[in-house]
N, C-alpha and C positions, 0 to 999 in steps of 0.2 A: 676837556675831559678830566676827571681828577684818578687816583689810582684805583681804587675799585673797577672804575671804567675800566683803567688799563689791562687790569688781570681779566675781567668779566669777556672784554676784546679778544685776548691773546687763550682765551681758555674756549674760545666756540670752537668746535668742530671742521676740521679746514681740509679733511680726505677723505675719500669717497665711502667710507667705511665708516662714517658718523661720529669717528671718537676722536674726544681731545688729543691734540698734539702736546708733546714736553715742552715745559715754559723754562728756559734757562735766563740766566742774568749775568750783566756787566754792571760793576761799581768802578766808579771815575772818582775824582779827587771831592766830589761834590758829597760824598757817605763822609768822609772825614771832616770836611766844614762842617756837614751839619751837628756834626758832636760838637766843634770847641773853632770857630773861624780865627780865634787869638791865638791858636796853637797850630790849625795845620792852612791856613791860607798862605798864596804865595805874600801877601806884603808881611806876613806875622813873622815868617822865614828869612824874610831880607832885613825885617827890624832887628829881629835876634840875632842875625849873621855881623851886623852892622854897628851892635851893643857889645858884643864877644872879642870886636876886631880880626872878626875871619875873613873881610870883605876887602882886597887888595884896592890902593887905588885907582887902579884899570878896571878892576872890576865895580867900581862904584860909579865909576864915571858912565862905564856901558848902560848901568843898569837907567841912570837919570836919561843920559844922553838917546836913549829906545824908550824909555818914559813907559818902563815895564817894572812888573815886580815879578816876572816869571824868569827862574835861574835857567831854564831849560832853553831859553832865547839868549840869554847872555852867555851861555857853553855854546851854542850855536856860529852865534856873533865872530866869538872868540877864535872856532876850530876856523870859521870859513875865511878869518882875514890871515891866519896861517897858511893856509891854502895860496890865497891868492899872493902871498908874498913869494910863498915857492914858486909859484906860477910865473910872477915877474921875472925872479933872478931868484936861481936856488944856492948859489953862491954869497950872492950878497947882502941875502935877507936871511940865510942860515941861523944866524941868532934871534932874530925878531921872532921868528918864525917859531921857534924853539920854546921863547919865552911867552910867545901868545899859546900857544900848546900845555907847555905848565900850568899858565893860567887857568884853562880851561879845567885841568885836571886837580887842580886844587880848589877848583868851585864845585867840582864835584863832590870832592873828600867832604870840604864844610857842607853841604847840604847833608851828609849822613850824621855827622856832627851834631848839626841843628835838628835834626827829628828828632836821635835821642835825646837830644835836650828837651826838647819841648811838649816830648811825647809824655802821657801821664806814667805817675812813677808804680802804679799798683793795678792792678785790676779789681781790685773793694774800692776804687775812689770813683768809681762809675756804679751807679746806681743799680740795685739789681730789676727794677723796673723799668730801665731803660735798655738793658741788654734782653729783658723779657720781649718790649716791644719790637724789639732788630731782629731776634729770631723768629718770633713771628712772622715778621719780614719777608724772612731769608726760607722759610719750610716752605714757601709758595713753589720755590725754583729746585730743580734736579739736577740744575750744576749752577756752578758759579763760577766767573773769571772775575779778577780787581785788579786794576791798572795801579793799585796805592801800595806803599811800602811798611806803610805803621801796624802795629799789634791790632787795630780794632777787632780788624774781622778773627784774626784768632783767638783773642780773648771771649771771643761772644761765643763763639762753637765749644768753649771750655766750659762754660755755663753749666749747671745741669739745673732743668726743669722736668722731673719725672711727674710731678703733679699735672702738667699741662699739656702732656701726651708730645713732647717735642723730640724723644729719641727716635721714632719713628725713621729715619733719613740719616743717619750718621754721616758727619763731615770726613771727607776722605782727601788729604791734601798729599799723599801718597809716600809719606816717610812712615817708614819700619822700623823697629828695632835691630840694630847691625848684628844682635847673636853675641854679643861682647858686652863686659862690664865699660862702659861710655857715657858721657853725660851728655850726650847727644843723639838725635835719631838721623837715618839716613835716607834716601831719596831712591825707591824701588826703582831702578831706571831699568830693570829688565822685565816688571810685571806692572807698568799703572794703572793697567786697564779699568780697577776698581776707583780711580782717583776722579774725585768730583766739584775739588775747589783748586783753582788754578790762580797763581800770581803772575801775570802777566811779564810785570817787570819786577819780578823778585821781591826781597822783602825783607824787616832789617835781623829778622833773625833766620834768615839764611845765608851760608857760607862756604865756601868751595873748600874742599880738602883733599888728600892725598887719596882717601876710602871713598871720594866722591863727594855731593852734595848734602853739606848736615844743618840740622835744622836745632838750634839750640831749645833745651826744653828746661818746665820750672821741677819737674814732676821727677827728674834725674839728678839735679841738684839742690835743690831746696832754696835755690838761689833767681832773685826775681829778675825775668827777663832782660828789664833795662839796664838793670844792673852788670848782666853776663855782657850784652850790647856794647856798654861805657868800655866794659874791660876790655872787647876784642879791638875797640877804636883805639885806645891808649896803647895797644901793643900792636898800632897800625894794621891791625888786620880787619879788612872795609867787609860790609856786607855783600850778598849777589844782587846789585839793582839796577834798574836801567834809569842813567839821567843824561844820558846823549842830549843833542838838541835838535837834530832834524828826526824823522822817521826813520830813512834812511841808516843814522848810525844808531839809531836806535837798534833796528834788525840786522845791522852787524852784529853787534853786543851780542844780541840775543843767539844767535848765529853758533856762539860762544859758547854755550852752553847747554846741554842736554833739555835739563827741565825747563828751559825758559821756551824750546824751539817745540817740545810738548806741547806748552802750554797753547802757543800759538796755533799749532797744527790740530789743536783740537778745537779750538774755538772757529775754524774755518771748516771743521767736519761737522758742526750740527746741524739739524732738523730743528722744525717747530718753530716755538716762537722765542722770542729774546725781548726782553725789557733791559733797557741803559738807564741808571740812575747816577746822575751825577758827572754823566761824561759829558765834554763839551764836542769832542769831533772835530779837533782842530788838526793844524798839517801836520803839528807832531807826532799823531797818531794813525796817521796812514797806512800803517802796518794792521793795525786793528780795524779800518775801515775796510782795508783788502783781504784780511780774513774776513769777513763779514758777506763781503759780495761775492767771495766765494764758496761760503756754505750754503746749506739748502735750506736754511730758514726761509718760512714763508709769512713771517711777520715781527717786523719791529714796531718798539713804541720808547718813544725814547724822554724824560723829563725836560722841561725848563723850568727856572728858577726865576720867577718876576716876571717883568713885564715882557710879554711874548715879541712885541715891538723893539724891544733894547737891540742896540747890536750886535752883542754876545749870543743871543739868542736868534737873531736873524741868520748869523755863519751858522752857528749849530743848523738849524732846519734845514738851509742850502747844502749842507753837507751829508744830511740825512739825503734829501732829495737827488743828490748826486750818486750815492749807493744806490737808491731806488733806481734812477739811468742807467747806471753802470749794468746793475743786476739785468735790466731789460735787457741791453746791449748783447752782454756774455752771454748769458744763460736764460735765454727767452723762453725755456722751460719749467722753469724754477723760477715767479715770478715774486715780488717782495712788494707784501701791502705794509705801510707806514702810517704811524699815529704820534700823537702828542700827548702829556699829559702834566699835570701842574706838579712838581719835588714837592709843596709846601703841604699838598693833599698830604702827602707820607707822615706815618707817625714813626719817626726812630729816636733818637738819643733823647732828644728835649723836649 
């Protein structure tokens, strides 16, 4: 199935009144990789970290030993090893376990620095036609969830295309003017009901503050966001983002933030159809899969990149089929139909 076929399938009436259900979108790392694999792929992140001397000998050894490019897998291994040492002998191995946890924490911080370093410097570096293609893609969905940390989605919504009639549905990430002179806006935690864009794992431009969750902006400072983010990192102020290794650890981190908790609960409450682009649905994202299973969506269509029979695609297909089976077991009254489409049939950045 191609992308147009996926949209047509999701748009078919699925209720007794013959009306089409709303269509929602969830974006995974493939959305950013489609912009530039040299910047946003796991291998690019690791290569840059090594070149900048940001990986300890222990971290480098684990990347090699585990044969992975995924920071989250290495972080998980470090944290699991610390737990094992504590369980074996909390007194004897306390120092070693503490060192492993510190290594995991440093790797999380390094990931934030690397993402900021590899990110495009300015929005205007991206061609207007590319933004327009992505906006046309996004306009089909009335609610958008993303698991990415970068600014690409935010930058896209900042572009103005009045002649294309793309103003009908304004993107609302829930942030508002705090009512005083500040260089940021704050999340409206008391009334987030109109919010329709959700960063499930946080983002580079979101920060905790005493006054609540704040979002860095260009319009209030005339200072490019990447410059603001780097200044925050240099001051040891890190963005709100979830880089824990396992899904349960991610869920624990999500539980520390009203914003992240609200985003995940929103995903669990949707109905209608859901299109997934660039999501692999790996074990690290079990909390997202749980939210989808608990939701009331009736149709789910998932992108696959390249050879359908590749190990990565087969793992994604199995994960989606498992979600369908779990829904049938737990919520028999609301069935879940699934389908797959070719990710390369979507015209986005290039």
